[in-house]
OpenMM code with the backbone's topology and positions (N, CA, C; nanometers):
from openmm import Vec3, app, unit

residues = "MET PRO MET LEU VAL ALA GLN SER SER ASP VAL SER SER ASP LEU GLY ILE TYR LEU PRO LEU VAL VAL MET PHE ALA LEU ALA ALA ALA PHE ALA VAL PHE SER ALA LEU LEU GLY PRO LEU VAL GLY PRO SER ARG TYR ASN ARG ALA LYS PHE GLN ALA TYR GLU CYS GLY ILE GLU PRO SER PRO GLN PRO VAL VAL GLY GLY GLY ARG VAL PRO VAL ALA TYR TYR LEU THR ALA MET LEU PHE ILE LEU PHE ASP ILE GLU MET VAL PHE LEU TYR PRO PHE ALA VAL SER ALA ASP VAL LEU GLY LEU PHE GLY LEU VAL GLU ILE PHE LEU PHE ILE ALA THR VAL GLY PHE ALA TYR ALA TYR VAL TRP ARG ARG GLY GLY LEU ASP TRP ASN".split()
positions = [
    Vec3(4.5497, -2.0518, 0.5300),
    Vec3(4.5013, -2.1110, 0.4069),
    Vec3(4.3696, -2.1854, 0.4274),
    Vec3(4.3529, -2.2644, 0.5332),
    Vec3(4.2238, -2.3316, 0.5515),
    Vec3(4.1096, -2.2325, 0.5705),
    Vec3(4.1435, -2.1128, 0.6175),
    Vec3(4.0386, -2.0139, 0.6381),
    Vec3(3.9718, -1.9753, 0.5058),
    Vec3(4.0503, -1.9633, 0.3973),
    Vec3(3.9954, -1.9306, 0.2669),
    Vec3(3.9030, -2.0408, 0.2163),
    Vec3(3.9375, -2.1638, 0.2396),
    Vec3(3.8541, -2.2758, 0.1965),
    Vec3(3.7221, -2.2744, 0.2720),
    Vec3(3.7273, -2.2422, 0.4019),
    Vec3(3.6047, -2.2374, 0.4814),
    Vec3(3.5138, -2.1254, 0.4322),
    Vec3(3.5738, -2.0120, 0.3953),
    Vec3(3.4925, -1.9022, 0.3460),
    Vec3(3.4273, -1.9358, 0.2127),
    Vec3(3.4993, -2.0013, 0.1246),
    Vec3(3.4414, -2.0352, -0.0048),
    Vec3(3.3299, -2.1368, 0.0096),
    Vec3(3.3411, -2.2288, 0.1047),
    Vec3(3.2328, -2.3255, 0.1245),
    Vec3(3.1107, -2.2579, 0.1859),
    Vec3(3.1337, -2.1559, 0.2708),
    Vec3(3.0203, -2.0821, 0.3268),
    Vec3(2.9445, -2.0071, 0.2172),
    Vec3(3.0188, -1.9508, 0.1234),
    Vec3(2.9548, -1.8777, 0.0140),
    Vec3(2.8741, -1.9728, -0.0721),
    Vec3(2.9292, -2.0898, -0.1021),
    Vec3(2.8553, -2.1842, -0.1855),
    Vec3(2.7318, -2.2376, -0.1143),
    Vec3(2.7397, -2.2561, 0.0163),
    Vec3(2.6201, -2.3027, 0.0881),
    Vec3(2.5156, -2.1911, 0.0981),
    Vec3(2.5612, -2.0655, 0.1062),
    Vec3(2.4666, -1.9538, 0.1086),
    Vec3(2.3966, -1.9384, -0.0259),
    Vec3(2.4685, -1.9614, -0.1352),
    Vec3(2.4078, -1.9504, -0.2668),
    Vec3(2.3131, -2.0663, -0.2944),
    Vec3(2.3301, -2.1756, -0.2252),
    Vec3(2.2437, -2.2923, -0.2440),
    Vec3(2.0992, -2.2665, -0.2059),
    Vec3(2.0741, -2.1698, -0.1212),
    Vec3(1.9349, -2.1429, -0.0824),
    Vec3(1.8574, -2.0797, -0.1966),
    Vec3(1.9273, -2.0267, -0.2969),
    Vec3(1.8609, -1.9662, -0.4116),
    Vec3(1.8314, -2.0662, -0.5225),
    Vec3(1.8732, -2.1896, -0.5057),
    Vec3(1.8520, -2.2901, -0.6094),
    Vec3(1.7039, -2.3102, -0.6428),
    Vec3(1.6123, -2.3208, -0.5448),
    Vec3(1.4704, -2.3342, -0.5815),
    Vec3(1.4179, -2.2160, -0.6627),
    Vec3(1.4652, -2.0967, -0.6328),
    Vec3(1.4223, -1.9783, -0.7076),
    Vec3(1.4727, -1.9846, -0.8519),
    Vec3(1.5972, -2.0249, -0.8698),
    Vec3(1.6533, -2.0370, -1.0044),
    Vec3(1.5793, -2.1455, -1.0823),
    Vec3(1.5481, -2.2566, -1.0170),
    Vec3(1.4746, -2.3644, -1.0827),
    Vec3(1.3351, -2.3169, -1.1224),
    Vec3(1.2694, -2.2391, -1.0353),
    Vec3(1.1366, -2.1879, -1.0668),
    Vec3(1.1409, -2.0954, -1.1882),
    Vec3(1.2396, -2.0056, -1.1944),
    Vec3(1.2525, -1.9171, -1.3100),
    Vec3(1.2823, -1.9964, -1.4368),
    Vec3(1.3650, -2.0996, -1.4257),
    Vec3(1.3965, -2.1825, -1.5426),
    Vec3(1.2717, -2.2558, -1.5915),
    Vec3(1.1924, -2.3091, -1.4984),
    Vec3(1.0685, -2.3761, -1.5379),
    Vec3(0.9689, -2.2788, -1.6002),
    Vec3(0.9594, -2.1593, -1.5455),
    Vec3(0.8687, -2.0586, -1.6023),
    Vec3(0.9118, -2.0199, -1.7433),
    Vec3(1.0408, -2.0002, -1.7632),
    Vec3(1.0908, -1.9653, -1.8968),
    Vec3(1.0686, -2.0806, -1.9944),
    Vec3(1.0939, -2.2038, -1.9486),
    Vec3(1.0727, -2.3197, -2.0356),
    Vec3(0.9251, -2.3334, -2.0724),
    Vec3(0.8361, -2.3115, -1.9779),
    Vec3(0.6927, -2.3194, -2.0062),
    Vec3(0.6502, -2.2118, -2.1053),
    Vec3(0.7029, -2.0901, -2.0896),
    Vec3(0.6682, -1.9814, -2.1810),
    Vec3(0.7156, -2.0122, -2.3229),
    Vec3(0.8386, -2.0579, -2.3347),
    Vec3(0.8913, -2.0907, -2.4677),
    Vec3(0.8149, -2.2080, -2.5274),
    Vec3(0.7886, -2.3101, -2.4459),
    Vec3(0.7148, -2.4277, -2.4924),
    Vec3(0.5752, -2.3887, -2.5404),
    Vec3(0.5061, -2.3038, -2.4650),
    Vec3(0.3710, -2.2618, -2.5022),
    Vec3(0.3720, -2.1781, -2.6300),
    Vec3(0.4698, -2.0902, -2.6425),
    Vec3(0.4766, -2.0055, -2.7615),
    Vec3(0.5085, -2.0867, -2.8868),
    Vec3(0.5908, -2.1878, -2.8735),
    Vec3(0.6265, -2.2692, -2.9892),
    Vec3(0.5207, -2.3733, -3.0220),
    Vec3(0.4500, -2.4224, -2.9221),
    Vec3(0.3521, -2.5283, -2.9438),
    Vec3(0.2202, -2.4756, -2.9994),
    Vec3(0.1838, -2.3523, -2.9682),
    Vec3(0.0569, -2.2953, -3.0128),
    Vec3(0.0352, -2.3010, -3.1629),
    Vec3(0.1261, -2.2475, -3.2417),
    Vec3(0.1057, -2.2532, -3.3873),
    Vec3(0.1082, -2.3957, -3.4444),
    Vec3(0.1789, -2.4848, -3.3789),
    Vec3(0.1857, -2.6216, -3.4296),
    Vec3(0.0571, -2.6991, -3.4044),
    Vec3(-0.0047, -2.6789, -3.2900),
    Vec3(-0.1228, -2.7562, -3.2514),
    Vec3(-0.2521, -2.6876, -3.2941),
    Vec3(-0.2531, -2.5548, -3.2952),
    Vec3(-0.3750, -2.4807, -3.3245),
    Vec3(-0.4210, -2.4968, -3.4679),
    Vec3(-0.5489, -2.4648, -3.4921),
    Vec3(-0.6016, -2.4746, -3.6291),
    Vec3(-0.5371, -2.3694, -3.7192),
    Vec3(-0.5186, -2.4047, -3.8430),
    Vec3(-0.4553, -2.3115, -3.9361),
    Vec3(-0.5431, -2.2921, -4.0601),
    Vec3(-0.6668, -2.2541, -4.0366),
    Vec3(-0.7589, -2.2232, -4.1462),
    Vec3(-0.7593, -2.0722, -4.1657),
    Vec3(-0.6781, -2.0259, -4.2561),
    Vec3(-0.6677, -1.8827, -4.2796),
    Vec3(-0.7639, -1.8413, -4.3897),
    Vec3(-0.8254, -1.7264, -4.3701),
    Vec3(-0.9090, -1.6677, -4.4737),
    Vec3(-0.8877, -1.5169, -4.4739),
    Vec3(-0.9510, -1.4508, -4.5657),
    Vec3(-0.9284, -1.3077, -4.5833),
    Vec3(-0.9744, -1.2268, -4.4612),
    Vec3(-1.0807, -1.2703, -4.3958),
    Vec3(-1.1337, -1.1961, -4.2810),
    Vec3(-1.0369, -1.1976, -4.1631),
    Vec3(-0.9591, -1.3044, -4.1491),
    Vec3(-0.8655, -1.3118, -4.0369),
    Vec3(-0.7495, -1.2149, -4.0509),
    Vec3(-0.7165, -1.1780, -4.1730),
    Vec3(-0.6038, -1.0891, -4.1942),
    Vec3(-0.6433, -0.9422, -4.1975),
    Vec3(-0.7722, -0.9098, -4.1855),
    Vec3(-0.8162, -0.7719, -4.1845),
    Vec3(-0.8038, -0.7143, -4.0440),
    Vec3(-0.7914, -0.5831, -4.0371),
    Vec3(-0.7811, -0.5148, -3.9085),
    Vec3(-0.9142, -0.5214, -3.8347),
    Vec3(-0.9077, -0.5390, -3.7037),
    Vec3(-1.0286, -0.5426, -3.6206),
    Vec3(-1.0051, -0.4523, -3.5013),
    Vec3(-1.0931, -0.3556, -3.4821),
    Vec3(-1.0785, -0.2633, -3.3707),
    Vec3(-1.2115, -0.2473, -3.2984),
    Vec3(-1.2311, -0.3196, -3.1953),
    Vec3(-1.3456, -0.3053, -3.1051),
    Vec3(-1.4800, -0.3108, -3.1763),
    Vec3(-1.4928, -0.3911, -3.2777),
    Vec3(-1.6200, -0.4077, -3.3451),
    Vec3(-1.6510, -0.3015, -3.4471),
    Vec3(-1.5643, -0.2031, -3.4653),
    Vec3(-1.5868, -0.0969, -3.5624),
    Vec3(-1.5353, -0.1451, -3.6975),
    Vec3(-1.6168, -0.1296, -3.8002),
    Vec3(-1.5724, -0.1690, -3.9341),
    Vec3(-1.4567, -0.0798, -3.9774),
    Vec3(-1.3446, -0.1384, -4.0144),
    Vec3(-1.2344, -0.0536, -4.0612),
    Vec3(-1.2670, 0.0075, -4.1967),
    Vec3(-1.2321, 0.1334, -4.2121),
    Vec3(-1.2574, 0.2020, -4.3388),
    Vec3(-1.1303, 0.2750, -4.3798),
    Vec3(-1.1089, 0.2888, -4.5101),
    Vec3(-0.9862, 0.3567, -4.5531),
    Vec3(-0.9886, 0.5067, -4.5248),
    Vec3(-1.1076, 0.5695, -4.5178),
    Vec3(-1.1148, 0.7117, -4.4896),
    Vec3(-1.1246, 0.7340, -4.3385),
    Vec3(-1.0566, 0.8360, -4.2889),
    Vec3(-1.0674, 0.8633, -4.1451),
    Vec3(-1.2066, 0.9139, -4.1081),
    Vec3(-1.2540, 0.8711, -3.9952),
    Vec3(-1.3843, 0.9117, -3.9442),
    Vec3(-1.3701, 1.0507, -3.8827),
    Vec3(-1.4799, 1.1254, -3.8778),
    Vec3(-1.4767, 1.2584, -3.8182),
    Vec3(-1.4291, 1.2444, -3.6746),
    Vec3(-1.3304, 1.3193, -3.6367),
    Vec3(-1.2740, 1.3090, -3.5035),
    Vec3(-1.1294, 1.2620, -3.5092),
    Vec3(-1.0797, 1.2232, -3.6254),
    Vec3(-0.9388, 1.1978, -3.6391),
    Vec3(-0.8933, 1.0541, -3.6458),
    Vec3(-0.9816, 0.9561, -3.6536),
    Vec3(-0.9336, 0.8197, -3.6655),
    Vec3(-1.0431, 0.7192, -3.6410),
    Vec3(-1.0074, 0.5942, -3.6517),
    Vec3(-1.1060, 0.4880, -3.6346),
    Vec3(-1.1419, 0.4657, -3.4887),
    Vec3(-1.0428, 0.4713, -3.4013),
    Vec3(-1.0683, 0.4502, -3.2595),
    Vec3(-1.0183, 0.5731, -3.1839),
    Vec3(-1.1018, 0.6327, -3.1015),
    Vec3(-1.0569, 0.7502, -3.0269),
    Vec3(-0.9416, 0.7166, -2.9324),
    Vec3(-0.8515, 0.8097, -2.9184),
    Vec3(-0.7353, 0.7907, -2.8321),
    Vec3(-0.7776, 0.7806, -2.6858),
    Vec3(-0.8951, 0.8326, -2.6517),
    Vec3(-0.9419, 0.8282, -2.5133),
    Vec3(-0.9510, 0.6854, -2.4617),
    Vec3(-0.9805, 0.5898, -2.5497),
    Vec3(-0.9855, 0.4504, -2.5061),
    Vec3(-0.8489, 0.4046, -2.4571),
    Vec3(-0.7464, 0.4370, -2.5344),
    Vec3(-0.6116, 0.3950, -2.4982),
    Vec3(-0.5625, 0.4676, -2.3742),
    Vec3(-0.5912, 0.5982, -2.3645),
    Vec3(-0.5495, 0.6731, -2.2473),
    Vec3(-0.6161, 0.6220, -2.1214),
    Vec3(-0.7443, 0.5908, -2.1309),
    Vec3(-0.8156, 0.5384, -2.0145),
    Vec3(-0.7586, 0.4036, -1.9729),
    Vec3(-0.7274, 0.3186, -2.0693),
    Vec3(-0.6680, 0.1887, -2.0364),
    Vec3(-0.5318, 0.2050, -1.9707),
    Vec3(-0.4513, 0.2962, -2.0218),
    Vec3(-0.3185, 0.3179, -1.9640),
    Vec3(-0.3277, 0.3765, -1.8240),
    Vec3(-0.4223, 0.4683, -1.8031),
    Vec3(-0.4395, 0.5245, -1.6689),
    Vec3(-0.4873, 0.4184, -1.5708),
    Vec3(-0.5779, 0.3317, -1.6167),
    Vec3(-0.6236, 0.2229, -1.5302),
    Vec3(-0.5074, 0.1342, -1.4902),
    Vec3(-0.4251, 0.0964, -1.5867),
    Vec3(-0.3107, 0.0099, -1.5567),
    Vec3(-0.2151, 0.0809, -1.4625),
    Vec3(-0.1888, 0.2088, -1.4858),
    Vec3(-0.0968, 0.2847, -1.4019),
    Vec3(-0.1445, 0.2890, -1.2568),
    Vec3(-0.2687, 0.3290, -1.2354),
    Vec3(-0.3187, 0.3392, -1.0982),
    Vec3(-0.3399, 0.2022, -1.0353),
    Vec3(-0.3736, 0.1029, -1.1149),
    Vec3(-0.3914, -0.0315, -1.0624),
    Vec3(-0.2592, -0.0866, -1.0119),
    Vec3(-0.1536, -0.0677, -1.0872),
    Vec3(-0.0220, -0.1169, -1.0450),
    Vec3(0.0271, -0.0404, -0.9231),
    Vec3(-0.0007, 0.0882, -0.9162),
    Vec3(0.0395, 0.1637, -0.7981),
    Vec3(-0.0331, 0.1137, -0.6736),
    Vec3(-0.1569, 0.0748, -0.6876),
    Vec3(-0.2306, 0.0245, -0.5720),
    Vec3(-0.1793, -0.1131, -0.5272),
    Vec3(-0.1217, -0.1891, -0.6191),
    Vec3(-0.0660, -0.3190, -0.5817),
    Vec3(0.0500, -0.3012, -0.4842),
    Vec3(0.1190, -0.1873, -0.4912),
    Vec3(0.2293, -0.1629, -0.3996),
    Vec3(0.1828, -0.1408, -0.2562),
    Vec3(0.0544, -0.1224, -0.2341),
    Vec3(0.0046, -0.1078, -0.0970),
    Vec3(-0.0025, -0.2411, -0.0232),
    Vec3(-0.0114, -0.3524, -0.0947),
    Vec3(-0.0223, -0.4822, -0.0292),
    Vec3(0.0977, -0.5169, 0.0579),
    Vec3(0.2221, -0.4974, 0.0145),
    Vec3(0.3338, -0.5266, 0.1054),
    Vec3(0.3304, -0.4411, 0.2310),
    Vec3(0.2869, -0.3162, 0.2183),
    Vec3(0.2744, -0.2323, 0.3369),
    Vec3(0.1691, -0.2882, 0.4320),
    Vec3(0.0569, -0.3326, 0.3769),
    Vec3(-0.0504, -0.3845, 0.4611),
    Vec3(-0.0084, -0.5122, 0.5328),
    Vec3(0.0689, -0.5951, 0.4659),
    Vec3(0.1114, -0.7219, 0.5266),
    Vec3(0.2100, -0.6978, 0.6399),
    Vec3(0.2994, -0.6019, 0.6226),
    Vec3(0.4031, -0.5797, 0.7236),
    Vec3(0.3827, -0.4494, 0.7997),
    Vec3(0.2605, -0.4050, 0.8133),
    Vec3(0.2342, -0.2770, 0.8798),
    Vec3(0.2729, -0.2799, 1.0270),
    Vec3(0.2508, -0.3919, 1.0945),
    Vec3(0.2837, -0.3979, 1.2372),
    Vec3(0.4349, -0.3974, 1.2598),
    Vec3(0.5121, -0.4509, 1.1669),
    Vec3(0.6578, -0.4535, 1.1810),
    Vec3(0.7171, -0.3166, 1.1514),
    Vec3(0.6609, -0.2452, 1.0550),
    Vec3(0.7160, -0.1168, 1.0138),
    Vec3(0.6872, -0.0049, 1.1129),
    Vec3(0.5777, -0.0142, 1.1841),
    Vec3(0.5453, 0.0846, 1.2862),
    Vec3(0.5149, 0.2212, 1.2291),
    Vec3(0.5626, 0.3253, 1.2968),
    Vec3(0.5348, 0.4629, 1.2574),
    Vec3(0.5986, 0.4964, 1.1227),
    Vec3(0.7185, 0.4436, 1.0977),
    Vec3(0.7848, 0.4664, 0.9691),
    Vec3(0.6974, 0.4164, 0.8546),
    Vec3(0.6410, 0.2978, 0.8677),
    Vec3(0.5541, 0.2429, 0.7644),
    Vec3(0.4293, 0.3259, 0.7453),
    Vec3(0.3715, 0.3744, 0.8545),
    Vec3(0.2514, 0.4573, 0.8459),
    Vec3(0.2794, 0.5867, 0.7705),
    Vec3(0.3926, 0.6500, 0.8005),
    Vec3(0.4298, 0.7735, 0.7312),
    Vec3(0.4531, 0.7452, 0.5832),
    Vec3(0.5206, 0.6348, 0.5524),
    Vec3(0.5470, 0.6001, 0.4125),
    Vec3(0.4176, 0.5716, 0.3368),
    Vec3(0.3224, 0.5053, 0.4009),
    Vec3(0.1942, 0.4776, 0.3354),
    Vec3(0.1221, 0.6080, 0.3053),
    Vec3(0.1216, 0.7007, 0.4006),
    Vec3(0.0565, 0.8289, 0.3769),
    Vec3(0.1253, 0.9070, 0.2652),
    Vec3(0.2586, 0.9036, 0.2598),
    Vec3(0.3298, 0.9718, 0.1515),
    Vec3(0.2991, 0.9085, 0.0166),
    Vec3(0.2928, 0.7763, 0.0125),
    Vec3(0.2626, 0.7071, -0.1131),
    Vec3(0.1212, 0.7393, -0.1600),
    Vec3(0.0244, 0.7341, -0.0680),
    Vec3(-0.1141, 0.7652, -0.1041),
    Vec3(-0.1272, 0.9115, -0.1464),
    Vec3(-0.0539, 1.0004, -0.0818),
    Vec3(-0.0576, 1.1415, -0.1223),
    Vec3(-0.0010, 1.1584, -0.2629),
    Vec3(0.1066, 1.0876, -0.2945),
    Vec3(0.1648, 1.0956, -0.4288),
    Vec3(0.0668, 1.0445, -0.5332),
    Vec3(0.0036, 0.9312, -0.5061),
    Vec3(-0.0954, 0.8763, -0.5994),
    Vec3(-0.2144, 0.9716, -0.6093),
    Vec3(-0.2539, 1.0310, -0.4990),
    Vec3(-0.3643, 1.1262, -0.5001),
    Vec3(-0.3333, 1.2503, -0.5835),
    Vec3(-0.2102, 1.3018, -0.5732),
    Vec3(-0.1716, 1.4160, -0.6560),
    Vec3(-0.1731, 1.3793, -0.8039),
    Vec3(-0.1251, 1.2604, -0.8362),
    Vec3(-0.1261, 1.2159, -0.9765),
    Vec3(-0.2698, 1.2021, -1.0265),
    Vec3(-0.3564, 1.1477, -0.9429),
    Vec3(-0.4975, 1.1331, -0.9798),
    Vec3(-0.5627, 1.2695, -1.0018),
    Vec3(-0.5353, 1.3635, -0.9120),
    Vec3(-0.5922, 1.4978, -0.9262),
    Vec3(-0.5394, 1.5659, -1.0523),
    Vec3(-0.4120, 1.5463, -1.0838),
    Vec3(-0.3545, 1.6052, -1.2046),
    Vec3(-0.4226, 1.5511, -1.3297),
    Vec3(-0.4401, 1.4188, -1.3349),
    Vec3(-0.5052, 1.3570, -1.4505),
    Vec3(-0.6499, 1.4042, -1.4604),
    Vec3(-0.7168, 1.4157, -1.3481),
    Vec3(-0.8561, 1.4595, -1.3469),
    Vec3(-0.8686, 1.6033, -1.3984),
    Vec3(-0.7804, 1.6928, -1.3496),
    Vec3(-0.7851, 1.8335, -1.3933),
    Vec3(-0.7515, 1.8496, -1.5400),
    Vec3(-0.6641, 1.7631, -1.5932),
    Vec3(-0.6269, 1.7702, -1.7344),
    Vec3(-0.7319, 1.7100, -1.8241),
    Vec3(-0.8351, 1.6476, -1.7669),
    Vec3(-0.9427, 1.5907, -1.8457),
    Vec3(-0.9153, 1.4496, -1.8942),
    Vec3(-0.8217, 1.3829, -1.8332),
    Vec3(-0.7890, 1.2472, -1.8747),
    Vec3(-0.8945, 1.1453, -1.8416),
    Vec3(-0.9868, 1.1805, -1.7552),
    Vec3(-1.0931, 1.0864, -1.7162),
    Vec3(-1.2277, 1.1195, -1.7819),
    Vec3(-1.2313, 1.2245, -1.8659),
    Vec3(-1.3551, 1.2611, -1.9355),
    Vec3(-1.3711, 1.1769, -2.0601),
    Vec3(-1.4956, 1.1383, -2.0896),
    Vec3(-1.5239, 1.0552, -2.2073),
    Vec3(-1.5761, 1.1366, -2.3250),
    Vec3(-1.5690, 1.2673, -2.3173),
    Vec3(-1.6233, 1.3510, -2.4249),
    Vec3(-1.5311, 1.3527, -2.5436),
] * unit.nanometer
topology = app.Topology()
chain = topology.addChain("A")
for resn in residues:
    res = topology.addResidue(resn, chain)
    for name in ("N", "CA", "C"):
        topology.addAtom(name, app.Element.getBySymbol(name[0]), res)
């Protein structure tokens, strides 16, 4: 019976090391909620007709579609999404770079496989014309 009590105390002491992480997440969530709720209360509230109109990259909005199928070309959005996609994939290289000496040959092979995968995706997007501005 005392063995069960010892095991439960070990589990509670092991979970105690996560307390700073839980506190950090709680503070981050509280700050996000506080900022979202405080903004409209403190910020200026001078509304006019111009603030409620659509604004797209400095182009005057018009009720008729412009030649080419819309007010803003889809290429802008696709380019932004591709940038975000490849940028986030490159962020995954940082953990490999930090622990490259610990990972050894396995890490080197994994880095080459990851870069090859990103390279194939880049070549696919390039061949499909996703990087052309025409």
